C-alpha positions, 0 to 999 in steps of 0.5 A: 243416875246410876250407871253399871260398868259393862265388860267393854269398859273395864280398866277405864279411868272413872272420869273418862268412863263418865264422859263416855257414858254421859254426853252432857259431861266433859272429862274435865267436868266429870273430874270436878264432880268426882273431886267434889264428892258428887260421884260414888262407886258402889256407894263410896267416894272415889278418885278420878283415876279409879279404874272401873270394873264390871259389876261396879255401880257408878252413882252420879249425884249431880251433873253441875257444880255451882260456879266458883267465885273466880269463874269467868263472868259474861262480858259484852265484848263484840264478836266477829262470828264467821259461822254459827249453829246449834253445835259450834261457832267460828270466831275471828279473833282480833289481835290483842284479845286474850283467849281465856282468863289467866294471870294478868288477864282475869277479864276482857277475854274471848271466853268472857265474850263467849259467855255473854253471847252463848247461854249454853256456855254460861251453864259451863262457866265453872269449867274455866274454858268452856267450849275451847277446842284450840287456842291462839296467842294474844298477838295472833289474829284469826279463826277459832273453833268453839264448841257449844256442847260437850259432845261437840267439844269432845268430837272436835278436840278428837278431830284436831288430835288425829289431824283431821282439821285443816288450819292455815295461817298467813304470816309475813316473815323477815328475809326471802324464804328459800323454798316454794314449799317445805315441811318442817318437823321439830321438837318443841318444849318449854325453854329452860331459861324462860318458861314463857318461851318455847324452844327447839330441842334435838329430840323428845328426850326431855319431859313434855317435848313433843314433835311439831309439824308444819308445811310452809308455802311461799306465796309472795316473795320480796327482797326483804320480806316473804308472805308464807302460808303455814298449814298446821300438822300439829298444834303446839304452843307458839309452833309457827312462830318458833319454827319460823324463827328457828329457820331464820325467818322470824315473824314480823312484829314478833316481840318474843321470837323476832329479830332484836334489830330488824333491818327496817333501813332496807325497806321502802318508806311505805313498807317501813311505816307499815311494819312500824304501825303493827302492834302485833305479830304479822300472823293470822289464822286465815282458814279452817276446814273440818267435818261438822261434829254432828252432821259430818258435813265439811265446813270451810270458814275463812277470814281476811287479815286485820287491816294493818296486816292486810295493808302490809301485804298489799304494799308487798304485792305492789312492790313485788309486781 
């Protein structure tokens, strides 16, 4: 396929130009095609960062690449699908399931399960994370929005970027959260001492330190524990967990940002048993509301917490009554 560059696209990166012109291409795939020599500018190879100019002819020699040997493979892993149509699906991820292949987890991930379930995504396995719009930590349960097609993925990613997707979490935290409702704004970036952790910084002066915004609402108060709802304004790595720990109300069961010596002695025997039975952080992505990327219809999808977290919340409700 040959594409002419119009005046309105002058100065755009080549990979971005291709993704905008071809609905079957994501920017990531367009970049891979360019690097593989499958895209030419005026008959010659080019770089993804090449700035297109009016009059140039872009030749696309292929729109697919053979999956590399290390591309994720389909695996028959059960999925709890809460919504599905031709464009997208919403999955309720259990705690402990890794979202995408990475060091230490090259199989058995949500992506492997999605490749088994969805033929559209199998054709894009070479992308590594086909369909992924946002992520959840391994120990966090709840709803994930998955796009089946490149246009849906681009539209949903753009909606999240402009904060048009309403995502709400339920968390059980240590201590009595003092505010009925509170907006928290912090700057988050990788910890200098431990690259696996995120840290709060006083401002955006460091590289890749970005503002994180969450609205926390207290929904159940107990003398020693609080159930809070977290509404995301942004979607930074570990955002809810880091901010709650920064406020002095770490998420119960959080082995990265949680209390080293949680005050289990202050809990009733039933509550203590429920807390000790958790093998993950008490954090669940409970609801998501968004506009459908093709029809524009508003969709709201919900999912209850996993059984162990639901039991902890139920005990808190009984004791707080």
